[in-house]
N, C-alpha and C positions, 0 to 999 in steps of 0.2 A: 780837266778839273771835275771833281764830283761835288755834289751839293748835299749838305746836311738835310735840307728840305727844298724840294724843287717846286713846291706849290705853296702859295699863301692863301689858302681858301679861308672863308670865314669860319668854317668848322675847325680848322687847324688853329686859328687865332684864339677861338673860344676855349679850345682844349688847353692851350698854354696859359691863358688868362686864369683858368681855374686852378692851375698848378703852382702859381707863384705865391710866395709867402710874405712879401714885404709890401705894405701899402705906402705909397709915396705922397698921398694927398692929405690935407687937413691935419698935419702934424701927428699922424697915427701910423704906427707899424702894426699890421694886423695879420692874423692867421685865418684866412678865409675858410669857410666850411667847418668851423670849429665852434664849440660852445665856451671856449676859454674867454674870460673877461678881458676886454681891451679898453683902455681909457686914454683919451687924448691929453697931451701936455702942451702948454703954451711955450713956444720958443721961437727964435728968429729963423730957424730952418724948418722946412716941412719934414726933414728926416731926423733931426736931433741926433740921438745916439744910435739910430737904427742902422743895422748892418755892420756894426763895429765889433771887433774881436777882442775878447778878454781872455788872455792865456791863463792856464792853471798849471800848477805843479802836477805832472801826470799822476793819476789815481785810478785804481781798479774799482769799478762800480758794479760789476756783475761777473760772476764765475759760477758755472753750473757744476764744476767738478766737486764731488762730495767732500773730499779731503781738504779742499781749498775754497769751499763755497762762500760766495759773497752775494747777498741779496737775491738768492735763487728763488724761482717761482715754479709753481706746479706746471707740468709734472717735474718733481724735484730730480736733480741729477741729469744724466744724459738726455738730450732732447730728441724726439723721434724725427726721422726722415720720412717723407711721404711723397707719393706720386699718384696721379699726374699733377695734383695741386700740392704745394708745400704745406707742411705742418707748421702752425704758427704759435707763438707765445708772446706775451707782452712784458716789457720790463719798464720800470720807472727810471727817470734820469734827474728830475728836478729835486734840488736839495741834496744831491749826492756829489761828492768829489769837488765841492766848491761851486757847483752850478746853483744859481739862485733858486729859491723855493717857489717864488711867485711866477706862475705861467705867463702872466702878462709882460714879464721882463725878458723872457728868453725866446729869441727868434729861431735859433738853431744851435746845435751842439756838435763839436768835433770829437769823434770817437775813433778808436782803433778797435776793430772787431776781429777776433781770432776764432777760427774753427780748429779743433784738435780732436784726435781719436775718432774720426768718422769711420763708420763700418763699411761705407760704400761711397762711390763717386756721387757728386751732386753739386749744389750751389746754395748760397745763402743770399737772401734779399732782406732789406730793412727799410722801413718808412714809418712816418708818423701814424699812430693807431687811427684807423678809419680813413686812411688816404692811400689805399692799395693802388698801385699803378695800373692803368688800363692795359698796358703791354708788359709782360714779364721782364724784369731787369735783374741784374745780379751784382753783388758787391764782392763775393768770394766764390771762386770755383775750386773744388777740391777732389782728390781721389782718396781711396781707402787708406787710412792710417797716416794721412798727411796732417801737418800743422801749418795752416795758412792764415796770415793776417792781412788786413787791408784797412786803410783809414777812410773815413767817410764824413760828410757833412749831413746831419740828419735833423729834421724838424720835429719837435715834440707834437704829438697828435692829441686825440681825445684823452682827457685826464692827464695830459703831459707825458704820455707814454710812447714808447717805441715798440713797433710790431716787428718781430723777426720771423722770417719763414725759412724752413730748411727743406730743400728738395732732394730726394734720393729714393731709390727703388725699395730699400729696406734698411733696417737697423737704426742706429742712433749716432749722435755726435755731441761733443761738448762745445760750449760757446763761452767766450770771455770778452768783456767789454771794458776798455780803458778810456778815460776821458782826458782831453788835452786842452780844452777851452770851450768858449761859447760865444755866440753872437747875440748882441742885445737888440731889443726893440727900442723905439723912441719913448716907450712907456717906462723904461728902466730909469726912473728919476734919480735913483741913488748913484748911477754911473754917468748920467747925461751931463752933469756939470764938469766932470773930469774927462769924460770920453773914453772910448776904447781905442783900438788900433785899426788902421785900414790895411787891406791886403794890396800890396804893390807887386804885381806880377813882373817877372823878369824873363828874358830869354835864358833858357837853361845854361848855367855856367858852372864848370867844375871847380870845387874848392877843396877837395880832399881826394887823394889816391895813395893808398899805402903800398901798392904793388911795387915790386922791385924795379928800379929804374925810373919810377915816376916822381917820387919826392915832392908831392903836392901837399904842403902843410904837415909833413911828417918826414923829418930828415934825421938820420938816414931812413929811407923807406923800409918798413917792416910791418908784417901783419900784427894785429892785436893778439896778445897771448891770453891764456885763461885768467879770468877775473881781472883783466886789465881795463882801466879807464883812461882814455886819452882826452885831452882838452883841444877843442877845435875853435879857433877864433871866428867870430861872426861879424861883429861891428867892424867895418873897415876892411873886410876880407876882399881879396882880389880873385876874380875868375881867371882861369888859365886858358880856357877854350870855350867861348871866345875870350880873348884877353880884355877884361873889363876891370879897370882899377875901381876899388870900392864898389863892387857889385852889390854889396850891402853897405849903406852909408855908415861912416864912423859917427853915428848920431845916437845920443843916449835915449832918444825916443823910439829906437828900434827895440821892440819888446818881444818879438818872436820871428822865427824863420821857417820857411818851407823847404825841406831838403828831400830830394829823391835819393834814398839810400840804397846802395847795392852791397850785399855781403857775398863774399867768395870764400867758401870753406875748404878745409882739408878733410881729414878723415873723421872729424867729430861733428856731431850735431851741436848747435848752439843757438843762442838768441842775442840780439843787440838791443840795448836800451839807451834812449837819449833823454837827458834831463838837464836842467839849467844850472844848478848850483852844486857845489861839493857836498856829498852826503856823509863825509867823515868816515869813509871806509865801509859804510853799510851798503850792501848790494841793493840796487833799485828793485821795486816790487812790480813794475810794469815792463812790458816788452814792446818793441816796435817792429822787429823783423825776426822771424823764426826760420832757421836754416837747417836743412838736412845735410848729412855728410856729402862732400864732393859736389857742391851745388853752387849755383849763382842765382840770386833772388833779389828783386827790387821791391821797395815799399816807400811810398811818400810819407813824410813825417812832418807834423806840426809840432814844433818844440819851442817853449819860451826861451828867451835869451837870459843868461845869468847876469847877476849884478856886475860882473867883471867884463861883460860883452862877449862871453864865450858860451858854448854848450859842451856837455860831456857825453862821450860815447863809451858804453860799457859792453865788453864781450864776455859772455858767461863761461865758455869753455873752448878748448882747442885753440887752433891758430887760424885767424880769420882776417882776410884782407877786406878793406872797406873803401868804397868809393862814394862820394857825396857831391851832388849837384844842387846849387841854389836855383829854385824856380819861383821864389817870391819871398817877401818879408813883410812883417807887420810893423806899421809906423803909427805911433800915437801922436797926440798934440796937433791934429789937423783942424782947420777951420770947420766949424759945424755947418756952415753954409755950403761947403764943398761936398760933391757927390763922389769924387774919385776914391776908389778903393773900398767903397761900401759893398758888402756881399748880399746878394738877393737869393736866398735859398728857394728852390722849388719845393712844393709840399710833398712831392714824391719824385723819384727818378724818372727821367724821360729819355727813351731811346731815340737818338738823333740819326744814327745810321748803323748799318750792319752790312758789310761787304758781301756776305753770303747770300743776300736776298736780291731778287731781280730789280726791285725799285731803286737799289743803290749800285746797280751794275752787275752784281753776281760774279765778279772777277777778282781773283786774289792779286795782291800786290807782289810783283816779281822781284827777283834778286837785284840789289843795288838800285832799286827804283824808288821814286818819291811821287806822291800825288797830293793835290791840293783839295781841301774841303772848304766850301763857302758856307759860313754860318750866317750870312746876311739875312736870309729869310727867318731863320731861327731867332736871331737877335732882335729883329724888328717885330717879331710876333710875341715876345715875352711882354706881358701886359698885366695890369691890374684892372679888371673890368674892361672898359673901353680904352684905357690909357696905357700907352707904351711906357716901359720903364726908361727908355731913352738909350743914349750911347753906352757902350760897354767896352771894357778893356780885355776881358777874357771870359772863358767858360770853364767851370770846374765839373769834373765828373769821373766816371770809372771807364778807363780805357782797357779793353780786354783783347788779348790775342786769342782768337777762337781756334786757330790751327796754323801749323806751318808744315808745308810739304816739301819733299826733296826736289832739288833741281835735276839731279842725276840719280837714277834708281839705286845705284850701288854705293852712294856716298851719303852718310848720315849728315843731317843739317842741324846747326844751331844758329840762332839769329837774334836780332833785337829790333825793336821799333823805337823811333825817335820822332816826337811831335814838337813842332816849333813854329814861330810866326812865318807865314809865307813871305818870301822876299828877303829874309835874313839868311846869313850863312849857316849851314848846318852845324850845330854844336857837337862837341865831343860826347855829349851825354846820351843816355838812353832812358826811355820810360819803362820798357819791358824787356826782359831777357827770356828767350824762348828756345825750347828744343822740341823735336818731333815727339809725339805721344798723344794720349787720349785727353789730357787735362788742358782746359783753357787756363790762361794766365792773366789775372786782372791786376791793375794798379790804378789808384787814383791819380789824376793828372790835372794840372792847371794849364790850360791851353790858351796862351796869350795870342791875341789876334794880330795878324799882319794887316796889310792894306785891305780894305773892303771886308773886314771880318773873316779873313781867310787863314786857315791853318794847314801846314804841310806835314805829311807823315812819310817817313823814310823807313824802308825795310832793308836790312843788311843782306840776308841770304834766304834762299828757298822761296816758296810762294805762300804768302801770309794772308789769312782772312782775319779781320778784326772788327770791333764795334765800339761804340761810345754811348754811355748813358749819362746824360747831363743831370747834375744835382743842384747847381747854383750858377749865377753869373756875377761878374765883378763890374761895378758901374764906373763909367768915366764921367768927367764934368761935361 
């Protein structure tokens, strides 16, 4: 077993205490280290609407591409890459795409960030303005001319802005930001009476596979064609591996779902878009997964559930197989006195482990092997000032495959990583699909804890180095 943190020094606890963005005392949800106004509200719970999710119809709130510019900021157009320190720029989020305007209402925002047209290899980081992580973290890793998206939970910083950094040796890259929902503070009095939704993590369960012979919620099995939209049932859907009847309850209070989407392309590049309700034949204006020809790529998706209990999946062009695994869902109508499912965002990402480094073993995970990570010290260290946030169901963050090396020198390797609760049967799902090469592969992951806050990671083939940057935790009662 490896440990996400092997020491619980007072320095370590203080560092995490300064990183957490949800205050659980005195009826206040606060953003520490910020000048944003925060006001207490009187209610029966110390949390009120804090940490609850409010889904939005996907909307584009930023696009630096000149022909498609949305809310661009200086320097206009392509953004510079820089090394050894990333070049940064700030974007607004509040009041855009359905996000409330009042900074006292918004605890965090769920965004899908895409890098496209990069001139060189590099990475993108994002955090609340003024809350730069002490240790470099990444949301997206890219190589020249790639288009790479990833979803993230980000906390607005100073002036309600998000700071984005681009690392690379030279050149520029274009950046796109789509919004899918937001988490409220207990100050959000306009939503506290009705409440938002709680995140209920699940063991990953497959609910769609269009590949030949699979026939999972698409019969007969067939790839999505160009401009095709398919309907995927969500409320009451069954998982096929593990076999879980109603992995998402047949409950009208299910307002959103977290799906780990995998696209498998033929000879055409494409993108997949997920959305809740029928668009009447109009193509969606946002994307969740950008795919190169003859590729396999995963991305975690937060998507609202439509009025009919379904979601829609749109394929832009070519012939594309799609695989989807439920990793959680959003449930509204929960008792305000309950803590379960409330999300506590960190003010900036925090690197919990990196297998390349000596303090976490410095050893790659071998072919067909699994290893356990204890998050017990990490979970108990997440605090507001001197007070622990208490029991947690899961940790949310960016899982990155840093590299995969061949087992046999003459045999190319492709692999995947699967993270799941320690002690549970290994699910059919994967978090990341990887091949050998220079580019790291990131994907947001919801890591549901097993016994003693432990997560298991499985590697299919080759020798894999990987890391995890935490961005939020999910509370338990």
